[in-house]
LOZA-791937 format. One record per residue (C-alpha): x, y, z; residue in one letter. Coordinates in steps of 0.5 Angstrom, whole numbers, plus 500, padded with zeros to 3 digits. Layout:
# residues N
XYZa
...
# end
This chain:
# residues 222
814311894m
816314901s
811318906i
815324905k
815324898v
807323898f
806328903l
811333899g
806331893m
800333897i
803340899t
805342892c
798340890f
794344896y
799351894l
798350887l
790349888s
790355892c
795360888d
790359882l
784359886l
786366890a
789369883t
785366878g
790362875g
794369873n
801371878p
800377881g
793378882e
789377887g
790375895r
797371896p
796365899c
800365905n
795371908e
790365910k
792360916v
786355917l
784355924k
778350924v
778343923h
780339917a
775334914d
781329915s
788330917l
794325917g
799324923l
806322923e
809319929m
817318930t
819313936a
825311939i
825307945c
831306948a
833300952y
829301959k
827308958k
822312956e
820313949c
822319945s
816320940v
815326936k
808328933l
807332926g
800332922f
798335915y
791336912v
788331907i
781334905g
777341907l
771340909p
766342903d
764349906s
772351906l
773348898q
775353894g
779357899m
785359900c
790356906f
797357904g
799359910g
798352913g
794350919t
794353926e
791349932l
791348940r
794341942l
792339949e
795333953s
796331960f
802334961d
802340955t
798345952a
801348946m
799352938v
801347933v
802348926k
802342920d
808340917w
812342924k
814336929i
813337936y
815332942p
810329946v
809324952s
807318953l
802316959s
804311964q
800306960d
804307954d
798311950h
799318946l
793321948r
792328946f
786333943s
787338937l
782344939i
780349933d
778356934i
771354935n
773350941n
771344937i
775338940e
779332936r
781327941k
786321940y
788316944d
794312941i
797306944d
804305944f
804299949s
805293943e
810297940i
814298946i
813291949h
814287942s
820283944y
822279950t
829277951v
829268953r
836266955g
840267949d
835269945s
830274943v
823273941e
819278937v
812279936k
807282931s
802288934f
796290931d
798296926c
805292924l
806293917e
814292917r
819290922m
827290920v
832287924i
839288922y
846283922k
853284921y
856279917r
863279919i
864283926e
860288930k
860295927n
865293921n
863291914g
856290911p
850287914h
844284912d
837286913i
831281915i
825284913d
819282917l
811282915y
806280919p
804275914d
811272913s
812271922l
811264924k
805264929n
806271929g
813271932k
821271930y
826269934v
834270933f
840269938y
843276942q
850275939d
854282938d
852281930l
845283931y
844290932f
841293938d
835296935k
829293931i
826298926y
818298925f
813301922n
805301922c
799305920s
792306923l
786308920n
780311922s
783315928q
781320933s
773322935s
772324929f
774317925k
777320920t
784320920d
790316919s
796315923v
803313921y
808311927i
815309925h
822308930g
826303933d
826300939v
832298943y
832290946w
839291950r
# end
């Protein structure tokens, strides 16, 4: 089951629950769900980050978040209008909403540091280290060495069977427990794709220690 399908299931669950709570189970009764927006921190969040790291260039990172659990004090209330918080980082400040995607910037040490601040001015801080992901490969002569990193769940290398940009290709799946000494080496010929796909996850994130972060994307080695 993919993350996107999983998120969709969560969305349907919340909207359906909200609608029944708001109307008493009868369509057309009570206040519609989309009139309320959650502006205080949820009990826990999920964050999804997509990163494209072009060769010798800054990574392009996008961020989205969604509510996993509401605080006990908010259970039974309807928030069909989604969630709205303020995001602040070293180079930006903006109002963000769940289920939307926002471009964000990494710091010079390849960390993504930002805060989500609610209507009560309570700050939820994040510090996500991208450095191991960005520097997960090393070119040594005519070979490329890729290595595992702490949050890695899966890494994929693609290789054409016939000639570059023509015909079918193979998928080389790599997992932390299948990497010999945590590394994999391949020759840098034209049959190999220029990029390495990865996905990883981090738990107990933010200053609240309640959130899950999913990171996926491509790192280009040439």
